[in-house]
C-alpha positions in Angstrom: -20.5 -30.5 -30.5 -16.8 -31.1 -32.0 -17.3 -27.7 -33.6 -17.7 -25.9 -30.3 -14.7 -27.8 -29.2 -12.8 -26.8 -32.1 -13.7 -23.2 -31.9 -12.7 -23.3 -28.4 -9.7 -24.3 -28.8 -8.9 -22.3 -31.4 -9.8 -19.3 -29.0 -7.4 -20.6 -26.3 -4.7 -21.0 -28.8 -4.6 -17.7 -29.9 -5.5 -16.4 -26.8 -2.3 -17.8 -25.0 0.0 -17.2 -28.4 -1.6 -13.4 -28.3 0.0 -13.6 -24.6 3.1 -14.9 -25.1 4.0 -12.1 -27.9 6.6 -10.2 -27.1 6.1 -6.4 -27.0 6.0 -4.6 -30.2 7.2 -1.3 -30.7 4.0 0.8 -30.6 3.8 -1.2 -27.4 7.0 -0.3 -26.0 6.7 3.4 -27.0 3.3 4.1 -25.5 4.9 2.3 -22.0 7.7 4.6 -22.3 5.4 7.9 -22.5 2.6 6.8 -20.0 5.7 5.9 -17.6 7.3 9.4 -18.4 4.0 10.9 -17.5 3.7 9.3 -14.4 7.0 9.9 -13.2 6.1 14.1 -14.3 2.9 13.5 -11.9 5.2 11.9 -8.9 7.9 15.0 -9.6 4.9 17.6 -9.9 3.6 16.4 -6.4 6.9 16.1 -4.8 7.7 20.2 -6.2 3.9 20.8 -5.3 4.0 21.8 -9.3 0.5 22.4 -8.9 0.2 23.9 -12.7 1.7 20.6 -14.0 -0.5 18.2 -11.8 -3.8 20.2 -12.8 -2.6 19.4 -16.9 -1.6 15.8 -16.0 -5.1 14.7 -14.1 -8.0 14.4 -15.8 -11.3 16.4 -14.4 -12.6 13.3 -13.2 -9.9 12.3 -11.7 -10.5 9.1 -9.2 -7.8 8.2 -6.5 -8.4 4.8 -4.3 -5.9 5.2 -2.0 -4.1 2.5 -0.1 -6.5 2.8 3.0 -9.6 2.4 1.0 -10.4 5.9 1.0 -11.3 7.8 -2.7 -10.2 11.4 -3.6 -10.8 13.4 -6.4 -8.9 16.1 -8.7 -9.5 19.1 -6.4 -8.7 17.4 -3.2 -5.5 15.6 -4.5 -4.3 19.1 -5.7 -5.2 20.9 -2.3 -3.4 17.7 -0.3 -0.4 18.3 -2.3 -0.2 22.3 -1.8 -1.0 22.0 2.0 1.7 18.8 2.7 5.4 19.0 3.2 7.4 16.8 0.8 9.6 13.7 1.9 12.7 15.4 1.8 15.2 12.6 0.6 12.3 10.3 -0.6 13.6 8.2 -3.8 10.9 6.1 -5.7 11.8 3.4 -8.2 9.1 1.3 -10.8 9.2 -2.0 -12.0 6.8 -5.1 -13.2 5.5 -2.3 -15.7 2.8 -4.0 -17.0 0.7 -2.0 -20.3 -2.6 -2.3 -22.0 -3.5 -0.4 -24.9 -7.2 0.3 -25.7 -6.8 2.8 -28.1 -7.8 6.0 -26.6 -7.7 4.6 -22.5 -4.4 2.4 -21.4 -4.3 0.9 -18.2 -0.7 0.4 -16.5 -0.1 -1.5 -13.4 3.3 -1.0 -11.5 5.5 -2.3 -8.4 6.0 0.9 -6.8 8.9 1.1 -4.1 9.3 4.1 -2.2 12.1 4.4 0.5 13.4 7.1 2.9 14.0 8.3 6.5 11.1 9.0 8.7 11.1 11.9 11.0 13.1 10.0 13.8 16.1 9.3 11.0 15.2 5.8 10.4 15.1 4.1 7.0 11.9 2.8 5.4 10.9 0.9 2.2 7.2 1.0 1.4 5.9 -1.0 -2.2 2.4 -0.2 -3.4 1.0 -2.2 -6.2 -0.6 0.6 -8.8 -2.8 0.6 -11.1 -3.5 3.6 -13.3 -6.1 4.7 -15.9 -4.6 7.4 -18.9 -7.2 8.5 -21.4 -6.1 10.2 -24.3 -8.0 13.5 -24.2 -7.4 16.8 -26.6 -4.6 15.1 -27.9 -2.7 14.4 -24.9 -2.8 11.3 -22.8 -4.2 12.4 -18.6 -4.6 10.4 -15.9 -8.4 9.5 -15.4 -7.7 7.0 -12.1 -5.2 5.6 -10.0 -5.8 3.0 -7.8 -3.4 2.1 -5.3 -2.9 -0.5 -2.6 0.3 -1.3 -0.1 2.0 -4.5 -0.2 2.8 -5.6 3.4 6.3 -6.4 4.4 
């Protein structure tokens, strides 16, 4: 019984210690790379760059929308192709957290979207996004994103 308690204490201590450590250069570099790709994906949507979207999204991409609906790569690209981009809209990324699992990485961040609606009134929407990136054929691709709206 004492041995189990000691093992449990050691595991808990090492778990706490590893979570409290600052990010190393490798994980900071991965976070920068993935957020750069995230910005490229957002930019491709804004500019309706379907070739870039096709390259950035994995073929089995899954999108869970803020209202809980599911979408896939083909539907997202079709929606981007047929929707009008929001003029003057700005986006910001905060509270970025990245977990590296080798050829898979999970990024969670707070997305803030600001702009003007059709009546010219300012709006600010905030979302919590969780993105799964997979490294395939030597490059990172977005495999899934889950977006939850944060209500004011």
